[in-house]
C-alpha positions in Angstrom: -97.8 42.3 -112.2 -94.1 41.2 -112.2 -92.3 40.8 -108.9 -89.8 43.6 -108.3 -86.6 43.0 -106.1 -86.6 45.0 -102.9 -84.7 48.3 -103.1 -81.7 48.4 -100.8 -82.1 50.4 -97.7 -80.1 53.6 -97.2 -77.7 52.1 -94.6 -76.8 49.3 -97.1 -76.1 51.9 -99.8 -73.8 53.8 -97.5 -71.9 50.6 -96.5 -71.4 49.7 -100.2 -70.1 53.1 -100.9 -67.7 53.0 -98.0 -66.4 49.6 -99.1 -65.8 50.9 -102.7 -64.0 53.9 -101.4 -61.8 51.8 -99.1 -60.9 49.5 -102.0 -60.1 52.3 -104.4 -58.1 54.1 -101.7 -56.0 51.0 -101.0 -55.4 50.4 -104.7 -54.5 54.1 -105.2 -52.0 53.9 -102.3 -50.3 50.8 -103.8 -50.2 52.5 -107.2 -48.7 55.6 -105.7 -46.0 53.6 -103.9 -45.3 51.7 -107.2 -45.0 54.9 -109.1 -42.6 56.3 -106.5 -40.5 53.1 -106.6 -40.3 53.3 -110.4 -39.2 56.9 -110.2 -36.5 56.1 -107.7 -35.2 53.2 -109.9 -35.2 55.5 -113.0 -33.4 58.3 -111.2 -30.9 55.8 -109.9 -30.2 54.4 -113.4 -30.0 57.9 -114.8 -27.5 58.9 -112.1 -25.3 55.9 -112.8 -25.2 56.6 -116.5 -24.5 60.3 -115.8 -21.7 59.4 -113.4 -20.1 57.0 -115.9 -20.3 59.6 -118.7 -19.0 62.5 -116.6 -16.2 60.3 -115.1 -15.1 59.1 -118.5 -15.0 62.6 -120.0 -13.3 64.2 -117.0 -10.7 61.5 -117.0 -10.1 61.9 -120.7 -9.8 65.7 -120.3 -7.4 65.7 -117.3 -5.3 62.7 -118.4 -5.3 63.8 -122.0 -3.8 67.1 -121.0 -1.2 65.4 -118.9 -0.3 63.0 -121.7 0.1 65.8 -124.2 2.4 67.7 -121.8 4.4 64.5 -121.0 4.7 63.7 -124.8 6.0 67.2 -125.5 8.5 67.0 -122.7 9.7 63.5 -123.7 10.1 64.5 -127.4 12.1 67.6 -126.4 14.3 65.5 -124.1 14.9 62.9 -126.9 15.7 65.6 -129.4 18.3 66.9 -127.0 19.8 63.4 -126.4 19.8 62.8 -130.2 21.7 66.0 -130.8 24.2 65.2 -128.1 24.6 61.7 -129.3 25.2 62.9 -132.9 27.9 65.2 -131.7 29.6 62.5 -129.7 29.4 60.0 -132.6 31.0 62.4 -135.2 33.8 61.1 -137.4 36.9 60.5 -135.5 35.2 60.3 -132.1 36.6 57.5 -130.0 34.4 54.6 -129.1 31.7 55.1 -131.8 32.0 51.7 -133.3 32.0 50.1 -129.8 28.8 51.9 -128.9 27.2 50.7 -132.1 28.2 47.1 -131.4 26.8 47.3 -127.9 23.6 48.8 -129.2 23.2 46.0 -131.7 24.0 43.4 -129.0 21.4 44.9 -126.7 18.8 44.9 -129.5 19.5 41.2 -130.2 19.1 40.4 -126.5 15.8 42.2 -126.4 14.5 40.4 -129.4 15.5 37.0 -127.9 13.9 37.8 -124.5 10.5 38.5 -126.1 10.4 35.6 -128.5 7.5 33.7 -127.0 3.9 34.7 -128.1 1.1 35.5 -125.7 -2.3 33.9 -125.7 -4.8 36.0 -123.7 -8.4 34.8 -123.6 -11.8 36.5 -124.1 -14.9 35.2 -122.5 -17.5 37.8 -121.8 -19.0 41.1 -123.2 -17.0 42.9 -120.5 -13.7 41.9 -122.2 -12.1 41.6 -118.7 -11.1 37.9 -119.2 -8.4 38.7 -121.8 -5.4 37.3 -120.1 -2.1 35.6 -121.2 -1.9 31.9 -121.1 -0.1 30.3 -118.1 2.9 29.3 -120.1 3.6 32.9 -121.3 4.5 35.4 -118.6 3.6 39.0 -119.4 6.5 41.2 -120.7 7.2 44.1 -118.3 3.7 44.3 -116.9 2.3 47.8 -116.3 0.2 48.7 -113.3 -3.6 48.3 -113.7 -5.2 51.6 -114.6 -1.9 53.3 -115.6 -1.9 55.5 -118.7 -0.2 54.0 -121.7 -0.8 56.6 -124.4 -3.4 57.5 -127.1 -4.7 55.6 -130.1 -6.1 57.4 -133.1 -7.8 56.2 -136.3 -8.4 59.4 -138.2 -10.6 58.1 -141.0 -13.3 56.7 -138.7 -12.9 59.4 -136.0 -11.4 57.4 -133.1 -9.1 59.2 -130.7 -9.0 57.9 -127.2 -6.7 57.2 -124.3 -5.1 53.8 -123.8 -5.0 52.5 -120.2 -3.4 49.4 -118.8 -5.9 46.5 -118.2 -9.4 45.4 -119.3 -11.4 45.6 -116.1 -14.8 47.3 -116.1 -13.7 50.7 -114.6 -10.7 50.8 -117.0 -12.8 50.2 -120.2 -15.4 52.7 -119.0 -12.7 55.4 -119.3 -11.0 54.4 -122.6 -9.3 51.6 -124.5 -7.5 48.9 -122.4 -4.1 47.4 -123.1 -4.6 43.7 -122.8 -2.3 42.4 -120.1 0.3 40.0 -121.3 0.5 41.4 -124.8 3.4 43.5 -126.0 3.8 47.2 -125.4 4.3 49.3 -128.5 8.1 49.6 -127.8 8.4 45.8 -127.5 8.5 43.2 -130.3 5.3 41.2 -130.6 1.5 41.8 -130.8 0.1 44.8 -129.0 -3.5 44.0 -127.9 -6.1 46.7 -127.3 -9.7 46.1 -126.2 -12.6 48.6 -126.1 -16.4 48.6 -125.7 -18.4 48.4 -128.9 -21.0 50.9 -127.7 -18.5 53.6 -126.7 -14.9 54.1 -127.8 -14.8 51.4 -130.4 -18.2 51.8 -132.0 -16.6 53.4 -135.1 -14.6 50.2 -135.7 -17.6 49.0 -137.7 -16.5 51.4 -140.4 -12.8 50.5 -140.5 -11.3 48.9 -143.6 -8.0 47.6 -145.0 -5.1 50.1 -145.3 -6.6 52.5 -142.7 -3.9 54.2 -140.7 -3.7 53.8 -136.9 -1.4 55.9 -134.7 -0.4 54.9 -131.2 1.3 57.7 -129.2 3.2 56.7 -126.1 6.1 58.2 -124.0 8.4 55.7 -125.8 7.5 57.1 -129.2 4.8 57.5 -131.8 4.0 54.3 -133.8 2.2 54.1 -137.1 0.2 51.0 -138.1 -1.7 50.0 -141.2 -4.8 47.8 -141.2 -4.3 44.4 -142.8 -7.7 42.7 -142.2 -10.8 42.5 -140.0 -12.4 39.3 -138.8 -15.3 38.1 -136.6 -14.3 35.3 -134.2 -15.6 33.4 -131.3 -14.7 34.5 -127.8 -12.5 31.5 -127.3 -10.5 32.2 -130.5 -7.5 33.7 -128.7 -5.0 33.0 -131.5 -5.6 36.5 -132.8 -3.6 37.8 -129.8 -0.6 35.5 -130.4 2.7 37.1 -131.4 4.0 36.6 -134.9 7.3 37.4 -136.6 6.7 41.1 -137.0 5.4 44.0 -134.8 1.6 44.1 -135.0 -1.4 45.7 -133.4 -4.7 43.9 -132.7 -7.9 45.7 -131.7 -10.7 43.7 -130.1 -14.3 44.6 -129.4 -17.6 42.7 -129.0 -19.8 41.9 -132.0 -22.4 42.5 -133.3 -22.1 46.2 -132.7 -25.8 46.8 -132.2 -26.6 43.6 -130.3 -28.8 44.0 -127.2 -27.3 42.2 -124.3 -24.0 40.3 -124.0 -22.6 40.1 -127.5 -21.8 36.5 -128.5 -18.8 37.2 -130.8 -15.7 39.3 -131.2 -14.7 41.8 -133.9 -10.9 41.8 -134.5 -8.8 44.3 -136.4 -5.2 43.4 -137.3 -2.6 46.0 -138.3 1.2 45.9 -138.9 3.8 48.4 -137.9 4.9 50.6 -140.7 6.7 53.5 -138.9 8.0 52.6 -135.4 8.8 56.2 -134.4 7.8 59.4 -136.2 9.6 61.7 -133.8 13.2 62.4 -135.0 14.4 62.4 -131.5 13.2 58.8 -131.0 14.1 57.5 -134.5 17.8 58.0 -134.1 18.3 55.8 -131.0 16.0 53.2 -132.4 18.1 52.8 -135.6 21.3 52.9 -133.6 20.1 49.9 -131.7 19.5 48.0 -134.9 15.7 48.4 -135.2 14.4 49.0 -138.6 10.9 50.0 -139.6 8.7 47.1 -140.7 7.0 47.2 -144.0 
């Protein structure tokens, strides 16, 4: 008859059961705390995303209304100034030719003062390292975070505020004007940067001859797209000024890249209509500025 192992005694069975229960209870406790931790991290991430979205939309709503009101007031004021200037410069009015000569001289001085090109740099996916080179001081720098205007590209559905600077909080709220590049009312290359996964996602569909409008308190400027190009982050030549008024849009590339995108997508456009508003166009032409074609 084969030898059978001895059956465990009842106290031993109870001890084994208690050990298993303690091990399972300890594991269940650790899993419970891990679950709570993951829930907390998930809620924190969700809260951060919700805050960013709500902050950006609230900023766009409030500042967009203020910009529209300011644009209407500025255009009304300029129309009044244009009407008054037209009456003063009527045939036979004294000093008309002298005023024209002074305006032309002022325009020449402005052109000479802004002759040097800018060379901002781009290094990271955050686009906050776009800055002018040390040899080129920024023209009339605006305050970081101040509202510049609104850029619109109707065919691809882009309409967003333009804010001074390219820091993280600024680009979270809209398109940033690259410090050191020209402002729309100045000669040179106007540089704008935006995130590829928010305001500038639709740039992937832009093409040659698309119209771009840049509305500011100084006037409304119409541009036409010349070309698009993919460049390395260090290729800052695209932001240099040339011999005509231009607009350069910059975002990271590829558009659907996960992580820090390694390259930059650049859109270059030239100015075709400096000021659409009649109240702005008259002083601009009196100063010797002509639309670029």
